FIPA-381059 format. One line per 8 residues: number of its first residue (from 1); their letters; for each residue x, y, z of N, C-alpha, C, O. Coordinates in pm, 1 decimal. Layout:
# residues N
NUM> a> X,Y,Z,X,Y,Z,X,Y,Z,X,Y,Z | ...;
END
This chain:
# residues 131
1> mamtsicp> 6901.1,10815.6,17989.4,6894.9,10765.4,17855.1,6866.8,10615.4,17860.7,6936.2,10540.2,17929.0 | 6764.8,10574.3,17788.3,6728.2,10433.1,17784.7,6818.8,10361.6,17685.1,6858.4,10419.1,17583.7 | 6850.6,10237.9,17714.0,6936.4,10157.2,17627.3,6864.8,10027.2,17595.8,6809.0,9962.0,17684.1 | 6867.3,9990.7,17468.6,6798.9,9870.6,17423.6,6896.9,9780.4,17351.1,6975.0,9826.1,17267.6 | 6892.3,9651.3,17383.5,6976.1,9552.9,17315.4,6913.1,9520.1,17179.9,6791.8,9501.2,17171.3 | 6994.6,9513.3,17073.9,6940.0,9474.8,16944.3,6919.8,9323.1,16936.0,6861.4,9273.1,16839.8 | 6967.6,9251.7,17035.4,6943.3,9107.9,17048.8,6860.4,9091.9,17176.8,6917.7,9078.1,17284.9 | 6727.3,9093.4,17167.1,6644.0,9105.3,17286.5,6654.8,8993.2,17389.1,6615.5,9012.5,17504.2;
9> dillpepk> 6706.8,8876.4,17351.1,6719.3,8769.0,17448.6,6855.4,8766.5,17518.7,6880.5,8679.5,17602.1 | 6944.2,8862.6,17484.8,7071.4,8875.5,17555.8,7080.7,9019.9,17603.7,7099.7,9111.9,17524.1 | 7067.4,9038.1,17732.2,7066.7,9172.4,17791.5,7182.3,9186.3,17889.6,7220.1,9089.8,17956.0 | 7237.6,9305.6,17898.5,7337.2,9334.3,18000.3,7265.1,9375.1,18127.3,7161.9,9441.8,18120.3 | 7317.4,9336.4,18245.0,7248.8,9371.0,18369.9,7252.2,9521.9,18398.2,7154.8,9574.9,18451.5 | 7358.9,9591.5,18365.0,7371.8,9734.6,18390.5,7428.1,9806.0,18267.2,7544.1,9847.2,18268.5 | 7348.8,9821.5,18161.1,7407.4,9881.0,18039.5,7449.7,10026.4,18058.7,7546.2,10069.5,17995.6 | 7382.4,10102.5,18142.2,7421.1,10244.2,18161.7,7557.8,10253.8,18228.7,7638.4,10339.5,18192.3;
17> tdyrdsqr> 7584.5,10168.5,18324.6,7714.8,10168.5,18390.4,7822.6,10123.8,18292.9,7931.1,10181.9,18288.0 | 7792.1,10020.0,18215.1,7887.0,9972.4,18116.6,7913.8,10080.0,18011.1,8027.6,10095.6,17966.9 | 7813.2,10152.5,17971.3,7827.8,10261.2,17873.9,7923.4,10367.1,17926.6,8010.9,10414.8,17854.3 | 7905.7,10403.3,18053.6,7993.3,10505.4,18115.0,8138.8,10460.3,18118.6,8229.9,10542.5,18108.8 | 8160.9,10329.5,18132.7,8296.2,10274.8,18139.8,8356.8,10246.9,18002.2,8473.0,10207.5,17992.8 | 8280.2,10266.7,17897.3,8326.3,10235.2,17762.7,8415.5,10344.8,17706.7,8422.2,10455.1,17760.9 | 8484.1,10312.9,17597.1,8565.9,10413.3,17529.9,8501.1,10452.0,17400.1,8431.9,10372.0,17337.2 | 8523.8,10575.5,17360.1,8465.6,10626.3,17236.0,8563.1,10598.9,17121.2,8681.9,10630.4,17129.0;
25> ieqyrisn> 8509.1,10539.0,17014.5,8582.0,10521.8,16889.5,8490.4,10575.3,16779.7,8390.7,10513.0,16743.2 | 8526.8,10691.1,16729.0,8445.2,10765.5,16634.2,8304.9,10783.8,16693.5,8293.6,10834.9,16804.9 | 8198.0,10744.3,16623.9,8063.4,10770.2,16678.0,8010.3,10657.8,16765.8,7894.0,10661.5,16806.0 | 8092.8,10558.0,16796.3,8050.6,10443.1,16874.8,8117.3,10445.6,17011.2,8222.2,10507.3,17029.9 | 8054.1,10376.7,17107.0,8114.3,10354.1,17239.0,8131.0,10203.8,17250.7,8038.0,10127.6,17224.4 | 8253.2,10161.1,17291.4,8282.6,10017.2,17298.2,8343.9,9986.1,17433.9,8441.5,10047.6,17476.9 | 8282.2,9887.5,17500.0,8332.7,9841.7,17629.1,8386.2,9699.6,17610.2,8405.8,9654.6,17497.3 | 8409.1,9631.2,17718.6,8448.5,9489.6,17711.8,8327.6,9397.8,17706.2,8341.4,9275.5,17706.3;
33> raiyfaaw> 8207.4,9457.9,17701.4,8085.9,9376.8,17703.7,7989.6,9404.8,17590.4,7902.2,9323.2,17561.1 | 8005.5,9524.5,17523.6,7908.0,9561.6,17419.9,7958.6,9678.0,17335.5,8051.8,9749.3,17372.9 | 7893.7,9694.6,17219.8,7912.6,9811.8,17134.8,7784.9,9892.9,17141.4,7675.9,9839.4,17121.0 | 7797.5,10022.2,17169.7,7683.2,10112.2,17181.6,7681.4,10206.7,17061.6,7785.8,10253.8,17016.7 | 7561.5,10233.6,17010.6,7548.2,10327.2,16898.7,7416.1,10401.5,16908.9,7319.7,10354.2,16969.0 | 7415.0,10518.9,16848.3,7296.1,10603.3,16852.8,7187.0,10544.0,16763.6,7214.0,10492.4,16655.1 | 7066.3,10552.6,16811.0,6949.2,10507.7,16736.2,6828.6,10584.3,16790.1,6835.9,10647.2,16895.7 | 6719.8,10578.5,16718.0,6600.0,10649.0,16764.3,6499.2,10547.0,16810.1,6482.3,10447.5,16739.6;
41> psakylpf> 6432.4,10561.7,16918.4,6426.7,10677.5,17010.7,6526.5,10669.2,17124.7,6532.6,10760.5,17207.1 | 6604.9,10562.5,17131.9,6702.2,10552.6,17241.8,6828.3,10487.6,17188.1,6828.7,10433.0,17077.7 | 6935.0,10493.4,17266.2,7061.4,10427.6,17225.8,7039.3,10276.0,17224.6,6958.5,10222.3,17300.4 | 7112.4,10210.4,17137.7,7104.4,10064.9,17128.3,7244.1,10006.9,17150.6,7344.6,10076.8,17138.1 | 7248.1,9878.8,17183.7,7377.9,9813.3,17201.9,7370.6,9670.5,17151.1,7265.0,9607.4,17147.5 | 7488.5,9622.4,17112.0,7503.4,9484.0,17070.9,7591.3,9416.8,17175.1,7711.5,9442.8,17180.6 | 7532.0,9328.9,17259.5,7611.3,9259.5,17359.7,7706.2,9156.5,17296.0,7668.4,9084.9,17203.3 | 7826.8,9150.5,17346.1,7927.5,9061.1,17287.8,7889.1,8913.9,17289.4,7927.8,8842.4,17197.0;
49> pavrqawi> 7814.3,8863.3,17389.7,7775.6,8720.9,17381.9,7691.3,8686.1,17261.2,7680.0,8568.4,17226.9 | 7631.1,8785.0,17194.9,7547.2,8758.8,17077.1,7629.2,8751.6,16948.0,7579.5,8702.6,16846.6 | 7753.9,8799.4,16950.4,7835.2,8807.5,16827.9,7878.1,8667.2,16782.8,7929.2,8587.4,16861.4 | 7855.4,8639.9,16652.5,7893.2,8512.4,16592.8,8009.0,8527.4,16495.6,8088.9,8435.1,16479.5 | 8018.8,8644.6,16429.4,8121.0,8665.1,16327.1,8138.5,8815.9,16306.4,8043.5,8892.6,16321.9 | 8260.3,8857.5,16271.4,8286.2,8999.7,16243.1,8405.7,9013.3,16152.6,8496.4,8930.1,16154.8 | 8405.8,9119.4,16072.0,8518.9,9151.7,15985.9,8508.2,9297.4,15945.2,8402.8,9359.8,15957.4 | 8620.4,9350.5,15896.1,8618.8,9486.6,15842.7,8651.6,9479.8,15693.0,8721.4,9390.3,15645.4;
57> qdsllpvt> 8598.1,9578.2,15622.4,8625.0,9585.4,15477.9,8614.8,9730.8,15432.1,8543.5,9811.3,15492.1 | 8686.1,9762.6,15326.4,8680.1,9896.1,15269.7,8551.3,9909.2,15190.7,8503.6,9812.6,15131.1 | 8495.2,10030.2,15190.7,8370.1,10056.0,15122.9,8368.2,10200.4,15075.9,8463.6,10275.0,15097.8 | 8260.1,10238.9,15011.8,8240.8,10376.6,14966.8,8107.4,10426.9,15017.7,8008.9,10353.1,15019.3 | 8104.0,10552.4,15059.1,7981.5,10617.0,15103.6,7941.8,10718.7,14999.5,8010.1,10819.8,14983.8 | 7831.8,10695.0,14926.7,7794.6,10787.3,14820.7,7763.0,10927.2,14875.8,7701.8,10941.7,14981.6 | 7805.5,11027.0,14802.8,7779.7,11165.9,14841.3,7672.0,11218.9,14747.8,7684.4,11207.1,14625.9 | 7566.7,11277.0,14803.6,7463.2,11331.5,14719.3,7510.7,11464.4,14660.3,7593.5,11533.7,14719.4;
65> gtcgkalp> 7459.3,11497.1,14548.0,7499.3,11620.0,14480.6,7534.3,11591.6,14336.3,7507.4,11483.1,14284.6 | 7593.3,11688.1,14273.0,7621.0,11675.4,14130.9,7759.6,11619.7,14100.7,7787.9,11588.5,13985.1 | 7845.8,11606.2,14198.6,7982.1,11563.4,14168.2,7991.6,11413.1,14139.1,8086.4,11369.2,14074.0 | 7896.5,11335.4,14185.7,7896.4,11192.6,14157.7,8010.7,11116.3,14221.1,8051.6,11012.3,14169.6 | 8062.0,11165.2,14330.0,8174.3,11099.0,14395.8,8126.2,11024.6,14520.4,8011.1,11036.9,14562.3 | 8218.0,10947.3,14577.8,8189.0,10874.2,14700.5,8309.1,10887.4,14793.3,8423.5,10896.4,14748.7 | 8280.9,10888.3,14922.7,8387.2,10897.7,15021.9,8432.4,10757.4,15060.7,8348.9,10670.1,15084.0 | 8562.6,10734.6,15068.0,8610.2,10603.4,15112.6,8590.3,10590.3,15264.8,8624.2,10681.6,15340.1;
73> vtvmriry> 8535.9,10477.7,15308.5,8514.8,10448.4,15449.5,8552.2,10303.6,15473.5,8574.3,10227.4,15379.3 | 8558.9,10266.6,15599.3,8577.8,10126.9,15637.9,8454.7,10085.0,15717.2,8410.1,10158.1,15805.6 | 8400.5,9969.7,15686.7,8284.4,9918.7,15757.9,8321.5,9792.1,15835.8,8403.8,9712.0,15791.6 | 8260.1,9776.5,15950.3,8271.4,9652.4,16025.7,8134.9,9584.3,16015.8,8032.7,9640.6,16055.2 | 8135.5,9463.1,15962.8,8013.4,9383.8,15954.9,8016.2,9287.0,16070.8,8115.9,9218.8,16094.2 | 7906.0,9281.7,16142.9,7894.5,9191.0,16257.5,7769.0,9106.5,16239.1,7658.3,9159.1,16227.4 | 7787.7,8975.4,16236.6,7674.7,8882.6,16234.5,7651.7,8841.6,16378.7,7744.7,8802.8,16449.4 | 7526.6,8850.7,16421.3,7497.9,8814.5,16559.6,7383.0,8714.1,16566.8,7324.7,8677.7,16464.8;
81> kgnyyqtl> 7352.4,8671.3,16685.0,7254.7,8564.2,16708.8,7129.3,8585.3,16625.4,7076.0,8695.9,16617.3 | 7083.9,8478.4,16564.3,6965.6,8484.8,16479.9,6999.6,8514.0,16333.8,6910.2,8535.6,16251.9 | 7130.7,8514.6,16301.0,7178.9,8544.9,16166.5,7138.4,8684.2,16119.1,7108.0,8704.1,16001.5 | 7138.3,8778.8,16210.0,7117.4,8919.1,16176.0,7253.7,8986.7,16161.7,7353.4,8938.8,16215.8 | 7257.4,9096.6,16089.4,7381.0,9170.4,16068.6,7367.1,9313.8,16118.5,7260.0,9373.9,16110.9 | 7476.0,9366.3,16168.7,7486.2,9509.4,16203.0,7611.0,9561.5,16132.2,7718.1,9501.4,16140.3 | 7595.7,9672.1,16064.0,7708.9,9733.1,15993.5,7744.6,9864.4,16062.9,7659.2,9951.2,16081.0 | 7870.6,9877.8,16101.3,7921.4,9999.7,16163.5,8017.8,10065.8,16066.8,8107.0,9999.5,16013.9;
89> tfekrana> 8001.8,10195.3,16042.5,8083.6,10269.2,15946.9,8187.1,10353.0,16019.6,8153.9,10426.5,16112.6 | 8311.5,10342.3,15977.8,8421.6,10417.8,16037.7,8487.9,10503.4,15931.6,8501.5,10461.6,15816.6 | 8528.5,10621.1,15969.6,8600.2,10710.0,15878.1,8742.8,10660.7,15855.3,8795.3,10668.7,15744.2 | 8805.1,10609.5,15961.8,8944.9,10566.5,15953.3,8955.4,10415.7,15976.2,8894.6,10360.8,16068.1 | 9033.5,10350.8,15891.3,9052.6,10205.3,15902.8,9117.3,10168.9,16036.7,9083.6,10065.8,16094.9 | 9208.9,10251.0,16085.9,9273.4,10222.5,16212.9,9172.3,10215.3,16327.4,9187.1,10133.5,16418.2 | 9070.0,10300.2,16323.2,8966.9,10297.3,16427.0,8881.4,10171.8,16415.3,8843.9,10112.4,16516.5 | 8850.5,10131.2,16292.4,8775.6,10007.4,16271.0,8854.8,9887.4,16322.2,8798.8,9796.7,16383.7;
97> qkaldilq> 8985.6,9887.7,16296.2,9071.5,9779.9,16343.2,9078.4,9776.9,16494.8,9078.1,9669.4,16554.7 | 9084.4,9893.4,16557.5,9085.5,9900.8,16703.0,8956.7,9842.8,16761.3,8960.7,9768.8,16859.6 | 8843.1,9876.2,16701.2,8714.4,9821.0,16746.3,8711.1,9670.5,16725.9,8663.1,9597.2,16812.3 | 8761.6,9623.8,16612.5,8764.6,9478.9,16586.6,8855.6,9406.9,16684.6,8825.0,9295.3,16726.6 | 8966.8,9468.7,16721.7,9058.0,9409.1,16820.0,8989.7,9392.8,16955.6,9008.2,9291.2,17022.6 | 8910.9,9492.4,16996.3,8835.7,9482.0,17122.8,8735.9,9368.4,17113.3,8720.8,9290.5,17207.4 | 8668.1,9358.6,17001.0,8570.2,9252.2,16980.2,8638.7,9115.8,16986.8,8587.8,9024.1,17051.3 | 8753.9,9101.7,16920.4,8826.4,8973.8,16922.2,8869.8,8934.3,17063.4,8864.0,8816.8,17099.5;
105> ancpdavf> 8912.8,9031.0,17142.4,8958.4,9003.1,17278.2,8845.0,8959.6,17369.3,8868.5,8893.1,17470.2 | 8721.0,8996.8,17334.5,8608.1,8969.9,17424.5,8505.9,8871.7,17369.6,8406.6,8843.0,17436.5 | 8527.7,8819.9,17249.9,8436.2,8721.5,17189.1,8514.4,8600.3,17143.1,8535.6,8582.7,17023.1 | 8558.0,8516.0,17235.9,8644.7,8403.1,17199.2,8577.5,8299.5,17107.5,8647.2,8227.7,17035.8 | 8446.1,8290.4,17108.4,8376.9,8191.6,17027.4,8340.1,8240.4,16887.4,8294.8,8161.6,16804.5 | 8359.0,8368.7,16860.7,8320.9,8425.5,16732.2,8427.8,8395.9,16625.9,8543.6,8368.8,16657.5 | 8385.7,8401.9,16501.2,8473.5,8383.5,16385.9,8506.4,8524.0,16334.4,8417.6,8608.4,16322.3 | 8633.3,8548.3,16304.4,8674.5,8679.2,16255.6,8729.7,8666.0,16114.8,8836.5,8608.7,16093.3;
113> gpepvgpq> 8656.6,8719.0,16021.3,8690.1,8713.9,15881.2,8561.8,8707.3,15799.5,8458.5,8664.7,15851.2 | 8566.0,8748.7,15673.0,8444.2,8751.0,15590.8,8395.7,8612.3,15556.1,8469.4,8513.9,15563.1 | 8269.0,8607.5,15518.2,8210.9,8479.2,15474.9,8266.8,8442.1,15336.8,8284.7,8529.2,15251.7 | 8293.9,8314.6,15315.0,8335.0,8274.1,15181.5,8216.8,8286.9,15083.6,8100.9,8290.6,15124.8 | 8247.6,8293.3,14957.2,8143.8,8297.0,14854.8,8140.8,8166.1,14779.8,8234.4,8086.5,14787.5 | 8033.4,8144.2,14707.5,8023.0,8022.4,14628.3,7980.8,7902.5,14711.2,7913.9,7918.1,14813.4 | 8019.2,7782.9,14668.2,7973.9,7658.9,14733.1,8022.9,7644.3,14877.0,7960.3,7574.3,14956.5 | 8134.6,7709.9,14911.8,8187.4,7698.0,15047.8,8101.8,7774.1,15150.1,8110.3,7747.7,15270.0;
121> rekflasl> 8019.3,7868.8,15102.4,7942.2,7954.6,15194.5,7848.8,7873.6,15282.6,7848.5,7892.2,15404.2 | 7769.3,7783.7,15224.5,7673.3,7706.7,15302.5,7741.7,7618.6,15407.0,7693.3,7607.5,15519.7 | 7852.0,7556.9,15371.1,7928.5,7475.6,15465.0,7982.8,7561.7,15580.0,7979.0,7522.6,15696.6 | 8033.0,7679.2,15543.3,8085.2,7772.0,15644.5,7976.1,7815.9,15740.4,7995.6,7812.4,15861.8 | 7861.4,7857.4,15687.9,7750.7,7904.6,15773.0,7697.6,7792.3,15862.6,7658.1,7817.5,15976.4 | 7696.6,7669.3,15812.3,7649.9,7556.1,15894.2,7746.3,7526.4,16007.6,7706.3,7469.9,16109.4 | 7874.1,7563.8,15991.7,7973.7,7535.4,16095.8,7968.5,7639.0,16209.6,8026.2,7615.4,16315.7 | 7901.9,7750.5,16189.9,7898.1,7854.8,16293.1,7792.3,7822.2,16398.4,7690.6,7760.3,16367.5;
129> ptt> 7816.6,7864.3,16523.9,7715.4,7842.4,16628.3,7592.3,7923.6,16600.5,7601.8,8037.3,16554.3 | 7475.9,7867.0,16627.9,7348.8,7935.9,16601.9,7280.2,7983.2,16727.7,7190.2,8067.0,16720.6 | 7319.3,7932.9,16841.0,7252.0,7971.7,16966.2,7324.0,8082.8,17036.4,7280.6,8126.9,17142.8;
END
């Protein structure tokens, strides 16, 4: 199985070995070096050195059909190098928190918490590392 980094200038030397050593949390695999997720045509990963910011929040997943309801889920938003975002969806908040805890333990330079809104947002974003 081929593995591709979503941040092309930060690559792991042995992603297949790291993937095998990772733990499964819902549909994701998380190691001490990266988060792996299914994608087409090959699996992709987000290496931890690329992570700039992360947080979890409650959300709703719309259900198609006539009932007009939505399923409650928890999402982890990750901002990574280049000011790109990756959103990971978890069924259980405890699993999202476990994934965030692994990220916090392995990304000492990242900021953990949502972006402020309003006038503070630009100041906050300027204070984050860009490289």
